[in-house]
C-alpha positions as CSV (number, residue, x, y, z in Angstrom):
1,M,14.7,-6.0,-36.8
2,R,12.7,-3.2,-35.9
3,P,12.3,-2.3,-32.2
4,R,9.1,-3.2,-31.6
5,S,9.7,-6.9,-32.5
6,A,12.6,-6.9,-30.7
7,A,10.4,-5.2,-27.5
8,A,7.7,-8.0,-28.4
9,I,10.4,-10.5,-28.1
10,A,11.7,-9.4,-24.7
11,L,8.7,-9.2,-22.9
12,C,7.5,-12.6,-23.9
13,L,10.6,-14.2,-24.0
14,V,12.3,-12.5,-20.8
15,P,10.3,-12.6,-18.2
16,L,9.4,-16.9,-19.1
17,A,12.9,-17.3,-19.0
18,L,14.2,-15.8,-15.9
19,L,11.3,-14.1,-13.3
20,G,8.9,-17.0,-13.3
21,C,5.4,-16.6,-14.2
22,K,1.5,-16.6,-12.4
23,A,-0.8,-19.2,-12.4
24,A,-3.0,-18.8,-15.3
25,P,-6.7,-17.9,-13.4
26,R,-9.4,-20.5,-13.2
27,T,-13.0,-20.4,-15.2
28,L,-15.7,-20.7,-12.9
29,A,-16.3,-24.0,-14.3
30,Q,-12.5,-25.0,-13.7
31,T,-13.2,-23.6,-9.8
32,R,-16.0,-26.1,-9.4
33,Q,-14.8,-29.3,-10.9
34,Q,-11.8,-29.1,-8.4
35,E,-13.4,-28.2,-5.9
36,V,-11.4,-25.0,-5.0
37,R,-11.0,-23.5,-1.3
38,A,-11.5,-20.3,-0.3
39,S,-7.6,-20.0,1.4
40,E,-6.6,-20.8,-2.8
41,H,-8.5,-17.3,-3.9
42,W,-7.7,-15.5,-0.9
43,S,-5.1,-14.7,1.9
44,K,-6.0,-13.3,4.9
45,R,-3.8,-11.2,7.2
46,G,-4.8,-10.4,11.4
47,G,-6.8,-12.5,13.8
48,A,-10.1,-11.0,13.6
49,S,-13.4,-12.8,12.0
50,L,-16.7,-12.7,10.8
51,A,-17.3,-16.1,12.3
52,S,-20.5,-14.7,14.0
53,S,-23.6,-14.0,12.2
54,G,-27.5,-12.0,13.3
55,R,-25.4,-9.2,14.5
56,R,-25.0,-5.7,12.9
57,L,-22.4,-5.2,10.5
58,V,-21.5,-1.7,9.2
59,L,-21.0,-1.5,5.3
60,A,-18.1,1.6,5.4
61,E,-17.5,0.6,1.5
62,A,-18.2,-1.4,-1.6
63,S,-16.3,-0.5,-4.3
64,V,-15.5,-2.0,-8.0
65,E,-12.5,-0.9,-10.1
66,F,-12.3,-1.5,-13.3
67,V,-9.7,-2.2,-15.3
68,T,-10.2,-0.2,-18.4
69,S,-6.5,-0.4,-19.7
70,K,-3.3,-2.9,-18.8
71,F,-0.6,-5.2,-20.8
72,E,-0.1,-8.6,-21.0
73,T,2.4,-11.1,-22.2
74,G,0.4,-12.3,-24.5
75,D,0.6,-16.2,-23.1
76,T,-2.4,-17.5,-21.2
77,R,0.3,-16.6,-18.2
78,Q,1.7,-13.4,-17.2
79,A,5.2,-12.6,-16.0
80,A,5.3,-12.4,-12.2
81,F,7.2,-9.2,-13.0
82,I,8.8,-6.6,-15.7
83,P,12.2,-5.0,-14.5
84,P,12.0,-1.1,-15.3
85,H,15.0,-1.5,-18.0
86,P,15.3,0.0,-21.2
87,V,14.0,-2.0,-23.4
88,F,11.1,-2.5,-21.6
89,L,10.3,0.7,-21.0
90,A,10.5,1.4,-24.3
91,A,7.7,-1.8,-25.2
92,N,5.1,-0.2,-23.0
93,A,5.4,3.3,-24.5
94,A,5.1,1.2,-27.9
95,G,1.9,-0.1,-26.9
96,V,3.2,-3.7,-26.8
97,G,1.2,-5.9,-25.0
98,R,-1.4,-3.5,-24.2
99,R,-5.0,-3.8,-23.5
100,D,-7.9,-1.4,-23.9
101,V,-11.2,-2.6,-22.3
102,E,-14.1,-0.5,-23.6
103,F,-17.2,-0.3,-20.9
104,D,-20.3,2.4,-22.1
105,G,-21.1,4.7,-19.9
106,A,-24.3,3.0,-17.9
107,A,-22.7,-0.3,-18.0
108,F,-20.2,0.8,-15.6
109,E,-23.0,1.5,-12.7
110,H,-24.9,-1.3,-13.7
111,I,-21.8,-3.7,-13.4
112,A,-21.1,-2.4,-10.1
113,G,-24.5,-2.3,-9.1
114,R,-25.0,-6.0,-9.2
115,I,-22.1,-7.1,-7.8
116,G,-22.7,-4.2,-5.0
117,G,-26.0,-6.9,-5.1
118,A,-24.5,-9.6,-4.7
119,L,-22.0,-8.9,-2.0
120,E,-25.2,-7.7,-0.1
121,R,-26.8,-11.1,-0.4
122,D,-24.3,-12.7,0.6
123,L,-24.1,-11.3,3.6
124,L,-27.5,-11.0,4.4
125,S,-27.8,-15.0,3.9
126,R,-25.1,-15.4,6.6
127,G,-27.4,-13.3,9.4
128,W,-25.5,-9.7,8.8
129,R,-27.9,-7.3,9.7
130,L,-26.4,-3.9,7.8
131,V,-26.6,-0.4,9.2
132,P,-28.3,1.9,6.7
133,N,-26.3,3.4,4.8
134,A,-28.0,6.6,5.8
135,R,-27.2,6.2,9.0
136,V,-23.5,5.7,8.0
137,E,-23.5,8.8,5.8
138,I,-24.7,11.0,8.9
139,A,-22.4,9.4,11.3
140,E,-19.7,11.9,13.1
141,S,-16.9,9.2,12.4
142,R,-17.5,9.4,8.2
143,A,-15.9,12.9,8.2
144,R,-12.6,10.9,9.4
145,F,-11.8,9.1,6.2
146,K,-11.6,11.3,2.6
147,T,-14.4,10.5,-0.4
148,L,-15.7,11.2,-3.1
149,A,-19.1,12.3,-3.5
150,P,-22.2,10.2,-3.2
151,G,-22.2,8.2,-6.5
152,E,-19.0,9.6,-8.1
153,A,-16.0,8.0,-9.8
154,R,-12.8,8.3,-9.8
155,E,-10.1,7.3,-12.8
156,V,-6.7,6.3,-10.9
157,K,-3.6,5.6,-13.7
158,E,-1.0,3.3,-12.0
159,L,2.9,2.3,-13.3
160,N,3.2,-1.4,-12.4
161,F,6.2,-3.8,-12.8
162,A,4.4,-6.2,-10.7
163,A,1.7,-7.9,-12.6
164,A,-1.4,-10.1,-11.3
165,D,-2.5,-12.9,-12.9
166,T,-4.6,-11.3,-15.4
167,G,-1.8,-8.5,-16.9
168,R,-0.4,-5.3,-15.2
169,V,-3.0,-2.8,-14.9
170,R,-2.4,0.8,-16.9
171,T,-5.5,2.1,-15.5
172,M,-8.6,1.8,-14.0
173,R,-12.2,3.2,-13.5
174,V,-13.4,3.1,-9.7
175,L,-17.3,3.4,-9.0
176,P,-19.4,2.7,-5.6
177,A,-21.2,-0.1,-5.7
178,S,-24.8,2.0,-5.4
179,A,-25.5,5.5,-6.4
180,D,-25.6,6.9,-2.6
181,A,-22.8,5.4,-1.7
182,R,-19.0,7.0,-1.7
183,V,-15.6,5.4,-2.8
184,I,-13.0,6.4,-0.2
185,T,-9.8,7.9,-1.2
186,G,-8.4,8.2,2.6
187,P,-6.6,7.8,4.7
188,S,-4.4,5.5,5.2
189,G,-2.2,3.1,7.2
190,A,-2.6,3.7,11.2
191,R,-4.8,6.9,10.8
192,E,-7.4,4.7,8.0
193,T,-7.3,1.8,11.1
194,R,-8.4,4.8,13.6
195,A,-11.4,6.1,11.6
196,R,-12.8,2.3,10.8
197,R,-12.6,1.5,14.3
198,A,-14.0,4.9,15.2
199,M,-17.2,4.4,12.9
200,L,-17.1,0.9,14.5
201,E,-17.5,2.5,17.9
202,E,-19.9,5.4,16.9
203,L,-22.5,2.9,14.9
204,G,-22.5,0.4,18.1
205,A,-22.1,-2.6,15.2
206,D,-20.1,-5.7,15.5
207,A,-18.4,-5.9,12.5
208,L,-16.9,-3.2,10.1
209,V,-16.1,-4.0,6.6
210,R,-14.6,-1.9,3.3
211,V,-14.9,-4.6,-0.1
212,I,-13.2,-3.2,-3.5
213,I,-13.9,-5.7,-6.0
214,R,-11.2,-5.6,-9.5
215,V,-13.3,-6.7,-12.8
216,G,-11.9,-6.2,-16.2
217,V,-11.1,-8.8,-18.7
218,Y,-9.0,-11.5,-19.6
219,Q,-9.0,-13.6,-23.0
220,G,-12.4,-12.5,-23.7
221,H,-14.2,-13.4,-20.2
222,A,-15.1,-11.2,-17.4
223,S,-12.2,-12.0,-14.7
224,F,-12.7,-11.1,-10.7
225,E,-9.2,-10.4,-10.4
226,E,-6.6,-10.7,-7.9
227,G,-6.3,-7.0,-6.4
228,S,-9.4,-7.3,-4.5
229,R,-9.6,-6.9,-1.0
230,I,-11.8,-6.5,2.3
231,L,-10.6,-4.5,4.8
232,L,-12.4,-6.3,8.1
233,T,-12.4,-4.4,11.5
234,T,-14.1,-5.5,14.9
235,A,-13.8,-5.3,18.7
236,A,-11.6,-8.3,18.7
237,G,-9.3,-6.7,16.0
238,E,-8.3,-6.1,12.0
239,A,-7.8,-8.4,9.3
240,E,-7.0,-7.7,5.6
241,L,-8.2,-9.9,2.8
242,S,-6.6,-10.1,-0.7
243,A,-7.6,-12.0,-3.2
244,R,-4.6,-14.1,-4.6
245,R,-5.9,-15.9,-8.0
246,S,-8.4,-14.1,-10.5
247,L,-12.0,-16.0,-11.1
248,L,-12.7,-16.2,-14.9
249,S,-16.5,-16.3,-16.6
250,D,-17.5,-19.2,-18.5
251,R,-18.6,-17.3,-21.5
252,D,-17.2,-14.7,-23.8
253,V,-18.6,-11.2,-22.5
254,L,-17.1,-9.2,-26.1
255,T,-18.7,-7.8,-28.6
256,D,-16.1,-9.1,-31.3
257,K,-12.6,-10.1,-30.6
258,A,-9.7,-7.7,-29.6
259,T,-8.7,-5.4,-32.4
260,N,-5.5,-3.6,-32.3
261,G,-5.6,-4.0,-28.6
262,R,-9.4,-2.9,-28.0
263,Y,-11.9,-5.2,-26.0
264,T,-15.6,-4.0,-26.6
265,V,-17.8,-5.8,-23.4
266,S,-20.8,-6.3,-24.0
267,E,-22.9,-5.0,-21.3
268,S,-25.4,-7.8,-21.2
269,A,-23.1,-10.6,-21.7
270,Y,-21.1,-9.2,-18.7
271,L,-24.4,-8.6,-16.1
272,D,-24.7,-12.6,-17.1
273,A,-21.2,-13.6,-15.8
274,V,-22.0,-11.4,-13.2
275,E,-25.0,-12.9,-12.2
276,A,-22.5,-16.4,-12.2
277,T,-20.2,-15.8,-11.3
278,A,-19.9,-12.6,-8.4
279,P,-21.5,-15.1,-5.7
280,I,-19.1,-17.3,-6.2
281,F,-15.8,-15.0,-5.9
282,I,-17.6,-13.0,-3.0
283,G,-18.6,-16.0,-1.3
284,M,-15.2,-17.6,-1.2
285,A,-13.9,-14.8,0.5
286,L,-16.8,-14.1,2.9
287,D,-16.0,-18.1,3.9
288,A,-12.2,-17.0,4.3
289,L,-12.8,-14.7,6.6
290,E,-15.1,-16.8,8.9
């Protein structure tokens, strides 16, 4: 048996038998039919909330992580964990299960902007008044964060043995949700918490959020993915929200089916999927924060 075939069988069978699988992502239609609760898609840690409306909110970051390459196990359900065993490392190196997602250059900005618009509309509909981004940019506390230049993208390469329900991320392209906004790259931990609190206090706001939405393609559908997260700071404390399930568009968003592990995205189809799916995914997140 050829090594590539043996590795493929190992990837498909061993994780399913020994390591367990993630639950398959739901489509938008399935989510509506099953009346899925926000807590089934998002998990919250920390006591802060967005329960109060009609107040001032700082949107310190709104970024979109585009999954541009990943590994899938070839089933509707993904293995939760792949051990760092030579067989699996060799399979990765050989490209077994690899899926590359191609967006053209303009699509990244258009899709990120559409997602950012959905986020802002939802916040406004809940009665929040957003501190203008121009005011955020000139705040002294902005210097506490490490950021890219306004509108600049970041390329991320990862080595993951744990998987989301849409596969194991290999590479991502991270963009701000508007041309005048920034992607935050640091600091982390307690220093990042102090930076958020300093900005909240300097701008006299009632809440501050950092929103990172991860998107990609799964089995031909646009995917709003596990791995998305929201960091919240209020006078009462902190909270972190993490997506625990992905949400898929109802319709296919590819120009054609995957060829040799490569997906080519139709920008217009993806934008239509964003219009339908982003408000539900983001709305569940904000419901969970309330």
